[in-house]
Every structure is written in structure tokens, then in C-alpha cells.
N, C-alpha and C positions, 0 to 999 in steps of 0.2 A: 793616374790611380788604376790599380789592377784588382780584378776579382777572379776567383776560381771559376773557370768556365764550366766545371762540372755542376755547379749550382744551377746555372741557367740551362745546362744540358738536360737536366731532369725534366724540364718542361717539354722537351721534344716529343716524348711518347704521348702524353695526354693531348698535346696540340694535334699531333697526327691522328690520334684516335677520334678527336672531336671532328676533324675534317672528314675522316672516313665515315663516321656515323652520320654526319650531315649529308654527305653525298648519297648514302644509301637511303636516308629518310626522304630526301627530296625526290629521288627517283620513284619510290613506291608510294608517295603521298597522293591519295586520290583527289584531294581538295585543291591542290595547286595547279593552275593552268600551265599550258605548255610554255608560254612566254616567260612566266615567272620561274618555272623550273630551269629554263635555259639560263636566266640571269643568275639564279642561285648556284647552279653548277659552274658557271664561269667564275663567280666569286670564290667558290671553294677551290677551284683549280688555281686561281691567282694566289689564294692563301697558301696553298701547298708550295707554289713557286717562291713565295716570300720566305717560308721556312727554309727551303733549299738555298735561297740566296743568302740568308743569314749564316747558314752553315758553311757555305763555300767562302764567303767573305771572312769568316772567322779563321778558317784553315789557311787561307791566303795571307791573313794578317800575321800568323805565327810561323809560317813556313818561309822558304826562300822567296826573295823578291821576284814578283811577276807583275810588273806595273800595268801592262796592257790588260791582262786578264782581270786583275782586281778592279781596274778602272771600269771595264765593261760590266762587271758584277755590280759595282756601286751604281752605275748608270741605270741598270735594270731595276734595282731596288728602289731608287728614288723616283723612277718613272712610273712604276706599277702601283704605288700606294695611292696616288690621286685617282687612278683608274677605278680602284675598288670603291672609293668614296662616291664617285659618280654613279657606279652601278647600284650603290645603296639608294640613290635617288629613285631609281625605277622600282625599288621595293616599297618605299614610303610614298612617293608622289604618284607613280604608276602611269600617268597620262600625258607625259611631255617628252620632247626629244632632247632637251638640255644641251642644245648646240653650243651655247656659250661656255658650258662646263667642259665640253670636249675640246674647245679651243684652248682653254686654260691648261688642260692635260697635255695637249700637243706642245704648247709653249714651254711648259715645265720640262718635258722630255727633250726638246730642242736645246734648252739651256744646259741641261746636264750632258748632252752629247758633245758640247764644246770641250769637255774634259779630254777628249781624244786629241785635241790640238791646241788647247789653251788651258790656263789655270784660273780663268775668270770665275768659274763655278767651284771647281775643286781639282786637286791633283794628288797623286801618291808620290811622296818624296823618296829620296834614295835610302832612307831608313825604314821604308815600308809603312809610313804613317799617312793617315788621311788628313789632308790640309784643306780647309774650307777657304774658298775665294770670296770676292766681293758679292757674287751672286749665289753664294753657297746656301743661303736660306730660301732660295726660290721654291723648293718643294714645301717648306714649312708655310710660306705665305700662301701659296696656291691651296695647300691643304686646309689652312685656316679659313680661307674664303669658302671652300667647299663644305667645311664642317659647319660654318655659320649658316649656310643655306640648308644643309641637312637638318640642323637644329630647327630652323624655321619651318621646314616641311613637317618635322616631327611634332612641333607645337600645334600646327594646324590640325593634326589628327585629333586633338581634344574636341574639336567640333564634329568629328565624324565617328569616333569610336568611343568605347567605354574608357574612362579616364585612366584606370589602372593598366589597360592595355597600351595606352600611349606612353607609359613609362618605359617600355622596352626600347623604342627607338631613341627616346631622349637620354636614357641611361647609356646607350651605345655611344652617342655623340660625346657625352661627358667623359666616358671611359677612354675614347680615342684622344680627346683633347689632353687628358691627364697623361696619357702615354707619350704623346708628342712632347709635352713639357718636360717629362722625365728624360727622354732621349736627347732633348736639346740642352738642358741645363745641368744634367747629371751624367755627363759622358764618361763611360768606362772603356778602357782599352780591352780588346779581345773578348767581347761579350758574344756568346754563341747565339742568343736569341734576344732581339731588342724588345723593349716594352711595347713599341708600336705594333710589332708583329703579333705579340701575344694579344693585345687589345683588338687588333683587326680580326684575328681568327675567332676570338670569343664573340665579337660582334656578329660575325657570320652566323654563328649558332643562334644568338639571341634574335637576330633579324628573321631567321627561319621560323623560330617559335612564334614571333609576332605575326609573320605572314600567314602561318598555319591558322592562328586564331582568327585572323580576318576572314579567311576563306571558309572556315567552319561556320562563322557567324553568318556570312553571306549565304551559305548552303542552308542554314536553319531558316533564314528569312525567305529563301526560295520555297522551302517546304511550307512555311506559313502562308505564303502567297498562293501556293497550289491548294492548300486547305481552304483558304478564303474563297477561291473560285469554286471549289466543290460545294462549299456551304451556300454560296450564291446560287449555284445551279440547283441545289436541293429546294430553293425557295420557288423555283418556277414549276408549279404544279402541272404535271401532264394532264390530269383529269380536267383542270380548268381550261387548258388549251383545247382539248378534244371537245368539251362541252360547248365552249364558245364557238368553235368552228361549226358544230352541229346546229347551234342557234342561228348563226349567220346563214347557213345553208337553208334552214327552214324559212327565215325571213326573206330570202331571195324570191320565194314564191308568194308569200303573203304580204310583205311590205318591203319592196326593193329599196325605197328611200331609207328605211330604218336599217336594212342590211348594209347599205353603203356607209351610213353613219357609224354603225357598230364596227365595221371593218376598219374604218379610220381610227377609231378608239383602240381597237385591238392591236393595230400596227404601232400606235404610240405606246401601248402597254409593253409590247415585246421589245421595242426599241429602248425603252427605259431599263428594262431588265438586262438586256444585252450590254448596254452602256455601263451598267453597274458592275459588270464583270471586270472591266478595265479601270474601275474607279477605286484606287487604293486609299484615297483620302476621304475626309468627311465632306458631306454635301449640305447645302442649306436645307433647313427643315421645310421651307416652302416647296422646294423641288420634290421632296418626299411626299408631302401632302398632295401635290398635283398628281403624283403617281397613284396615290390612294383614291383620289376622286375618279380617275380614269377607270381603275379597277372596279370601284363601286358602281359606276354607271353601266359597265358591262354586265355585272352580276344582277343589276336591277332589272335587266331584260328577262332573265330567267326566273328571278325571285322578286317580283314587283312588291311583295309585302315586306321586303327587307329594306330598311332605311338607314343611311349613315348620316349622322349629324356632326357638325363641326363647331367647336368653341375654342378658337385658337388666337388669342390676343398676343401671345408671345411667339414671335417668329424670328427673333434675332439670335439664332444659334445654329450650330451644325451637328449633324449626326451621321452615323454610317449609312450608306445606301441600303435600301431594302430592309428597313428596320420597322417602320410603322405598318407598311403595306402587308407584310406577312402576318402581323397580329390581327389586322382587320380581316384578312383572308381566313385565318383560323376561326375568328368569331363567326364568320358566315358559314364556313364549312362544318364546324363542329358545335355551333351554338344556336344561333338565332333562326335557322331554317325550320326548326320545329314549332316556332311561334306563328300565330296568325298575323302578328305585327312584330317583326323583329327589329330592334333598334340598337344600333351601335353608335356610341358617342366617342369622338376623338377630341381631346382637350390638350391645350398647352398652357403652361403658366410659369411665371418667373418666381423663384423662391429665394431665400437668403443664401442658400448654398449653390444655386445654379438654376437649371431649367428642368421642368417636369412635363412628361407626356403621359397622358392617360388614355387607354383604350378600354371602354366599358361596354358590356353587352347584357341583354336580358335573356340570354340563351339557357341551355340545359345545365351549364356548369360542369365541373369535374373535380376529382380529387387531386388538388394541387400537389400534395405530397407524393402520390403515386406517379404523377407526371414527370418528376425529377429523374425517375429510373426507367421511364417508358422509352423504348427504342423506336417507336413508330409514330403514333399520333402527334406527339408533342415535341418531336425533334426540332421543328422549326422554331419553337419557343426557346429551346436551349441554344440554338444557333444565334438567335438575336441577342440573347444574354451574353454569350461569349464575345461577340463582336463589339457590343457596347462596352464591356469591361476592358477588352484589349485595345480598342481604338481610341476611346475617349475617357477611360477611367470611370465610367458610370456604372450603374447597376440596374437590375430589373427585378421587380417583385410581382408576385401573382396572388390574388385573393379570389377564390371561387367557391360558390355555394351551390350544391346540387339543386337543380331545377329553379335556381334564382338568377344565375348569371356569373359573369367573370369580370374582374377588373385587373388589368395589367398596367403597371406604372414603371416608366423608365425615367431615371434621374440622371441628368447630365451635369457634371460640375462646370463652373465657369472655365472657359478655355484659357 
């Protein structure tokens, strides 16, 4: 069966433009690392070589017989297609060497090179026709194995990326499979560009889009992590550090044993805060309460009239690090120090929806509405709210009455 080559020839320009645009985009993309840029550029170069191979094979098929040259061109085309599939592994899987796949690629190339001295794979007859031999489907079988594994890697991405993003690699696999089927069972003579070449070039573009989305998301996560560390650092009050060191210095003269004990507690406090900088996940509520107790014991040295009470029957849940301690610190610093007897109560309880933490004080109180837009005094409160919302889907509410006290409630849904 014959078709007009001009129809498939129309595809040459858009295919070439796709590869040219892909190459430029990969080079200037700031999100893609050097290794992945190299892989994408190699894939683009091989895509160009496939288009060139298709064109040369077409012209050799309709011109005078040149058996050796056409045989070499066919060997190249059938050898390079599996190479592109293996390179796609490094885009989807990223972290493996895939030695077994390269062995299959080498085996496929070796089988097709037998066409130079045997017809066991294929040969070009005296009428300039491509004749498939007993091993003529070697490229198809190897490609099928590679495509199955590429599909497996793509499906695994459902566990790591947003589901709609994983459709990119999965669609590419299905598109290449469909193209291979069309080229295998609907063979046309003298076609300028094969279905497989079109699918491969288009997959290069789609894989680049997918890869770009992954790196953009990773960049966003890195920014969020940096923001999280900055928020954590903002919770470490320099005034508290300076005042504690001054207290320890004074105790060294008046009560050395107390100074030693306070230094030990202060070290534990700093260690917990620093450890929290590298803690991206939730921590047990008990660990956070232990940190609160250390902080409260240190503050009790400077403010003996301030007392922190605990009513915590519910301890079977996790929260972001440095969540309760900053609330207690706010209560001490901005609330109960004005009282002759300042009381801060920390409570936990289990509700129908999840877990609830309450930090209540009898301090000076404040305008809770104004605190939402305050860039200074209550920034720690907003930081805690943001981390509770982002890390565990909870929420934080504040009720405060001037000169009567403040109640902060954190609600954590069941994990």
C-alpha cells in the first residue's frame, strides 16, 4: 500500500520546531539541574537524528538501490529508539543506573548489525524493499519491555506527585505504544516520517514539561522549608536568651548550685530549639510539653510569682515543633508579668473531631482583632497558626479580654 509522502512530510517542520524549542527551553530553564539538562539535550539530539534517519531512509527507498547505505540507516534507526526509551527512565525514575536496560539496548543493536552479513534480522532485497527476518521484531520486543518498565515507573509517580502531573509520563508511554502498534501492523511503503518518530519527538516535549513541573514544585518546597526555618528562628527570643544569661551570671555569685542547674536547663532549652530547625515532621505532644516545662522553670527564676499549671490527660497525638512553647512564652512576656500572681494553664483534651490544646492566662489581655494585622508583638502567634494549618490541617483561635486574660485554643484533627 502506498501513500503520498507529502502528507507525512508536512510533519517535518512542526517536529523540527518542537525539538528546537525544546532544546532552547532546556538550556535556559533555571529549575532543571545539570544532569537532567544533559539527559534532555541528548534525547532532543537523538530525536533530531531519528527525523533525519526517517528522511534518508525514505529517499533511499524511492531512489536507486544502495543496499549497504540503506542497511546502515535502518540499523541506526532500530538501534537508537530503545536508547531514547532508556533515557526516559532517568527523567521519570532519576535515581538508578538501569544497567539491565542498557544490556537490552546493546543486544538489540547487535542483532540489527547482523544485517550487514546475514538476513536473520532483516535485509534489503534487489527491489530495494525492506524484508524482515526471524529476528526482525527484536526492536519491538526490547522496546515493549522498556515501555512496560517505563509505565511502571510512571505509575509509581502517583505516590510522589500530584495525580494530574503523573498523567504526563503515563500518556507518553501510551502514545509510544500506540505508535509502535501502528508502525508494526499498518506498514506503508515510502513513508517520510514514522508514527514512532512522531510519538517519540512529542514525548520529548511532554517529558520536559513534566520534568519542569517537578523541579518547580521542589523549588517551592525548598522555599517553604526556608520559610519554616525562618519562622522557627523567630521563635527563639533574643531577649529571653540575654536575660537568662544575665540571670545565670548573677546566680554564679549568689547561688552557684542554682546557676549550675539553670545552665543545664538552659542548654536543654537551646538544644530543643535548634533540633526543631531540622524537624520537618510533627513531634509527640509530650516532647513539646517537656520543652514548655524547661522554659517555664527557667522563667520562674526571674519571675517567681509566675506559675504554669498543666492539665494534660490527652497525650496521644502529634503537633508541629515549637507550637505550645511560644504561646506560653507570649503569655509570660506580654500577659501575666503584670500580676502579683500570674497563672498560665496548659490543657489538652480529646474531642469528637480530634485533639485540643488550650493555653490560658490571667494576664493583661489584648485586642485580638488588632493582633491579626500587628507586625510586631503577635507575629509569633501568627507563625504558630500558619504551621498548625499547613502541617496538620488544624486551626488556632484566640479569645482575649483586656485586663482579664487570654485563651488560645489549637485544634488538631485526627491524623
